[in-house]
N, C-alpha and C positions, 0 to 999 in steps of 0.2 A: 526696672521692667518687671511686669507681673509674670508669674509662672503660668504659661498657657495651659499646661496640664491640669493644674489645680483649678484654674478658671473654668475650663471645660467640665471638670469633675463636679464643681459646685453648681454649675448650670444644670447638669444632668440630674444631680441629687435634688435640686429644687423642683424640677419637673416630676421626679418620682414621688416626692412628698405631696405635690399637688394632685397626683393620680389617686392618692389614698382616700380623698373625700368622695369622689364618685364611686370608688370601690366600696366604701362603707355604706353608701346608698344602696348598692346591690345586696350587701351583707344584711343590713337591717331590713331592707325590703323583702328579702326572702324569709326572714324570721317572723315578719309581721303576719297578721291575719289578712286574708284575701280582700276583705272590704276596706282595709286601711293601707294597702301597699303604696298607693299614690301619695297619700298624706305622709307616710313614713319617709318616702324617698324625697319628697319635695322639702321636708324639714331639713334634711341633710344637705341637699343641693343648694337651698337658699342661703346656707351658711357661706357659700362661696361669694355671693353678692354682699351679704352683711359684713363679714369679716374682711373681705377685700377692700371695701370702702373705708371702714373704720380703722383698719390697720394703717393705711396711708394717711388718713386724716389725723389720727392721734395715737394709735396703738404703738407704732414703732417708736415714737418720741417718748411716750410714757415708759416704755420698757428699756430702751437703749439710748435715749437722749441724755443730755447733760454731760457732766465730766465724770460720772460714775462714783461720785463721793457720797451720794445719798443712799441709805440702806434700804429704803422702801420704794423708791420712785426714780425714774430716769430724769426727764426734764421736759420743757416746753420748746426747746430750741429747734426741734425738727418736726414741729407741727406741719401737717400737710405735705411733708417731704419736699417743700418748696425749693430747697437748695440741693436736692439729690443729684440732678444733672450737672449743676455747676461744680459741686464737690467732685464728681466723677472726672470732669474735665481737668480740674486743678490737680487731682491726685495722679492722673495719667501722665501729666507733665512732670510731676515730682513725686514719685512713688514713695509713700511712707515707709519707714524702716520696718522690716519684718512682714510687710503685706505681701501676700502671694497671689491675691486676686482682687478685683475691684470691690470695694466695700458695699457698693450698691446692690450686689447680689444678695447680701445678708438681709436686705429689706424683704425681698421676695421669698427667700428661704424661711425666714421667721414668720412671714405671713402665712405660708403653707402650714406651719406648725399650729398657728392660731386657728386656722380653718378646721383642721382635723380634730383639734381639742374641742371646739364648739360643737362639731358634728357628733362627737361621741355622746354629748349630753342629751341630744334629742332622743336617743334610743330608750332612755329611762322613762320617758313620758309619752311614748308612742300610743296612739289609739284613744287619747282622751284630752289632750291639751289643745287649746285654741291655737291656731296657726299664728295669729297676730301676737298673742301673748308670749309664745316662745321666741318669735322674731325680736320683739322688744326686749325680752329678757337677755338674749344674746348680745344685742346691741349695747346694752348697759354693762353686761358682764365683762366684755373685752377690756374696756378702759378702767373699770373699777377693780376687777379681780385678776384677770389673766395677765395684763401688761405689768402691773406691780409685782405679781408673783414671778414672772419671767425675769424681771430686774433683780428681785431678791435672790434668785438662784444663779442667774447667768450674767449679772450686771457688772462683774469684775470686782476690783478692790472697793471695799466699803459696802458691798451687798450683804444683806443680813444673813441669808442662808448659805450662800456659796462661799463668802469670805469670813464673816464674823463667826458663824457656827462651824463652818468648814465641812459642810455636807457635800457629797459628790452626786451629781446627776448628769450623766453623760449626754443623754438625748431626750429626757423628758419624763422620768418616773414621777417626779413631783409636779412639774409644770404642766404636763399633758395628762397623764393617766389618773393620778390621784385627784387632781383638781376637777377633771371632767366627771369622773365617777361619783365623787362626793357631791358635786353640784347636782348631778342627776338624782341622787338619793334625797337631797334637800327638796327638790321639786316634787319627787314622789310623795314625800310626807305632806307637802303643802296641798297637793292635788287630791290625795286619797287614791284608793284602788280603782281599777277598771270595773266596769259593769260585769258582775259575775265572778269577780276575783275570789279565789278560794273555793269556788263551786264548780267551775268549768275548767277544762284543760285547753290551754292556748298552744296550738301547734304551728310550726313553721308552714307557710302555705306553699313555698317554692324552694325546695332544697337545692336544686341547681343554681338558683340565684345566690344562695348562701355560699356555695362552693366558688362561684365566680367572684363574689365579693372578697372572700378570704384570699383567693389567688392574687387579686389586684392589691389588696392590703399587704400581703407577703412580699410582692414585688416592690411596691413603693417603700416598704419598711427598710429596704437596703439603703435607699437614699436618706431616709430618716435617721438611721443609726450611723452609717458610714460617713454621711455628710456632716455629722456633728463633730467630726474631727477638724473640719474646715481646711483640709489639705489632702492632696492625693499622696498619702504616705503609708507607712507600715501600720500605724495605729488605725487608720481608716480600714485597711485590709483586715486587721484583727477584729474590728467592730463588725464588719460584714460577715466574717467567718463565724463569730460568736452568735450573730443573729440567725444564721442558718442552723447552727448546732442547737441553740436553745429552743427555736421553734420546732425543730424536729423532735427534740426530747419532750416538749410540751404536748405535741400531737400524740406521740407514742404513749406517754404517761396517761393522758386522758382516755385513750382507747383501752388501756389496761384496766384503769379504774372502772370504766363503763362496763367492760367485759365481766368484771367481778361483781359489780353492784347490780346491773340490770341484765346481764347475760348476753347482751347484744351490742356490739360496737356500731355506732351510727356515723354517717357522714357529717351531720351537723355537729356531733360531738368532736369528731376529728378536726373539723375546721375551728371550733371553739378552742380546743386544746392548742392548735397552731397559734391562734391569736394570744392565748394566755402565755405561751412561751415567748412570744414577741414582746408582750408587755413586761414580763419579768426581766428580760435581758436589757431593756431600754436604758435603765439608769446605770447599768454595769458594762455596757457593750465594749467600751474602749479601755476598761480597767482590769479585766479578768482573763485567765487562760481559757482555751476552748473546753477543756474538761470541766472547768467550773461553770461554763455556760450550759453544758449538758445538765449538771446538777441543778442549776437555777431553773431550767425548763422542767425537769422532772419534779421539782418541789412546788413550783408555782402553779402548774396546771391542776393538781389535786386540791390545792387550797382554793382555787377558783371554783372547781367542781363542787366542793362541799358548801361554799358560800352561795352558789347559785341553786344547788339542788336541795339544800337542807336549811341553811341559815335564813334564807329569804322567807320560806314558809313558816319557820318557827317564830321569826321576829314579826312577820306580817306586813312588810313593805312591798309595794308592787312596782318593782323595777322591771318594766315590760320586756326589754331586750337585754337586760343584765349588764348595763353599763357599769354599775357599781361593783357587782360581783366579779366581773372580769378585769376591769381597768383599775379600780381603786385597790382591790385586794391584791391583784397582781403587781401593781406599782409599789405597794407597801412591802410585799415579800421581796421583790427584786431590789428595792432600796436597802432593806436590812441585810440581804445577802451580799450586797456590794461591800458593806462594812466588814463582812467576813472574808471575802475572797479577793479583794482588791490587791493587785500586785503593787508593792510599794513604789517601784520605779515608774509606774504609770499613773500614780495618784497626782491629782492637781494640788494637793496639800502636802503637809509634812508627814502625813500618817498613811500607812498601808493597812490592809485587812488584818483582822485578829488572827487568822490562820497563819499568816506569815510573820507577824511581829509579836504576837502575844500581848499586844497593847489594845485595849478596848476603845481607845479614843475615837477612832473613825466610826466604829459601830455606834457609839453614843451620839456622835455628830449626826449620823444618818437618822437615828431615832428622833433627835431634836428637830432636825430639818423637816421630818414628816409631821411632827406635832405642830410646828409653826404653819406649815402648809394647810393642815386640817383646820386650824383655827381661823386662818384668813378666809378659806374657801367656805366654811360653814357660816361664818358671820356675814360675809359678803353676799353669799347666795341667799340667805334668809332675808336680808334687808332688801335686796333687789327683787326677790320674789314677792315680798309683801307690797312693795311699791307698785309692781306690775299688776298684782291682783287688785289693788285699789283703782288703778287706771281702768281695768276691765270690769268695773262695777262689782267688785268683791269676789270674783271667781276667775280662776285660770283655765277652767275646763269647759268643754262643749256641753250642750244640753244632753239630757238622757236620751231624747228622741234621736238626735244626730249621732250619738255614740252607738245606739242600737242599730241605726240604719247603716252606719259606716261612714267614715270621714271622707272617703274618696269622692263620693257623690255629694254628700251634705256640704262639705267645705270647698270642694274644687270642681264639682260638676264633671268629673271624669271617672272612667272605670279602667282598671288595668287590663281587664280581659273582656271587652265588650263582645257579646255574642251577635250572630247575624240577626237581622230583622229587629234590632234594638232590644232583644231579650237577653237577660243576663242571669 
């Protein structure tokens, strides 16, 4: 018989992770320019439709199908999830050994992860990428990049990153954050900068939207991290506590850095620091002590701050809403610190963190796992981007006239804040 507590826990966690994508729509929408808020939010919300269909059609099978023996790929045996209901009925009659909840829940839980990962990508290209081109890109990216990467990290015995390399990723440092941020960076480079990039200041048009989005993300993240234990137990509770501790430390750290650098703490900065702390703890959530979670949050947020505030302008890439600066940088920092602070008894492998064991093996594995992730994501993103660009007559971006006018009206015929008498 299944454990009803863990079953209910995983259902709730799945719903919490699903909430994160609409939350990100508000977060990104608030950060965008007033004339592009509809376009920014619909790019995020559309991911629900694209990822939801593709995950059932092939994503789940490519990531978690087969017998787990392949290092790069799941299999074709669960295409379309045609046998999901039948398997559920058979498993209910004869519960597999060690199962604490119906396996069908995993399809929805991992679908929610796929959705939020793809949604993060859209922030990097806000304000200038064609709606159709980003939709097609995501539709191809899920089966070609995301699903194989999920298998390589979480595919069990025989998986390249999780088993052969021995890297730890509790809830998605590699799979979600590094992959989405780096993919966003690749698209930024293919697109080029926004009109006026480097000459004008892009300011958030609706700070309360940013705060609302951050609050929804924070709430959903508890299902994201705690649910990645796949049981209602002590490790899930540890992951939840660490999520709170690191996000709190990230927010406080960002506020302190902002206070020193620009003399004024901002609500947008506080919310961004919160997210940076959440990103940093994601790969480590179930592996570290709460004090280490605080350290991770305090370290991750300043790294993201300087990536967003200084590295972007120095290097010259136009990551519109800082998907790379927050998610990829935070994911790399959190992944490496996992190799430092992992409690040996909580590790999924034979190795604990350097701080506890004096052995750098896990830290090296974390580094190698990140390198492999970067290689797959960069190559896959570039290939898909070039293909999509060819499909759209050699350009991924909207016309200069539409960009200047604003994509809300030009691409969608809507205005976020229509005035009376049709004036805006």
